[in-house]
C-alpha positions, 0 to 999 in steps of 0.5 A: 530508532529506524521505524515508527509504526502507526496503526489506525483502527478500522483500517483494512491495511495493517499499519503505516511504517515510517522509515527515515521519513518515508511513510509506507502503507504496510501489509503484514504477512505471516506465510513462509510461502511465496506470496501470490499476486493477490497480495500485491493486488490487495495492497494496490487496492488499499492505496487506490482507495485512500482518500487524502481528504478523509483519511488521517494519514499519508504514505509515499510507498507500499510495503510488505513486512514478512513477520516470520523472517523479519524482512521488509520490502517496499517501493514507492507508490508511483513505481508500483503503479507505473509497473503494474498499471502502466497505461494509467500513468500516475497514482491520481489517475489510477485512483480515479479510474479504480474508484470509477470502476468500483462505483460501476460494479 
């Protein structure tokens, strides 16, 4: 079986998909239109709010599953952070900066 889908109740994201031992934090979209940048920002926000001590799951990548076409695209979390938030470097640094800014807001 290529995918194992795990769903946690109360989560803001849709599920974690296991693809060959890569855990992918996944948002499921039903649109046929190109996704706006807000969809990527939303997924990054879910990743940066993840608390490894409190949450009962882990993930290595972020992905979007397009339910109408059945396509699934993902990249490692580190790759996405490096491309979208290059000044923050690593995921942990981005997470700390994001949480700090959220507390100030």
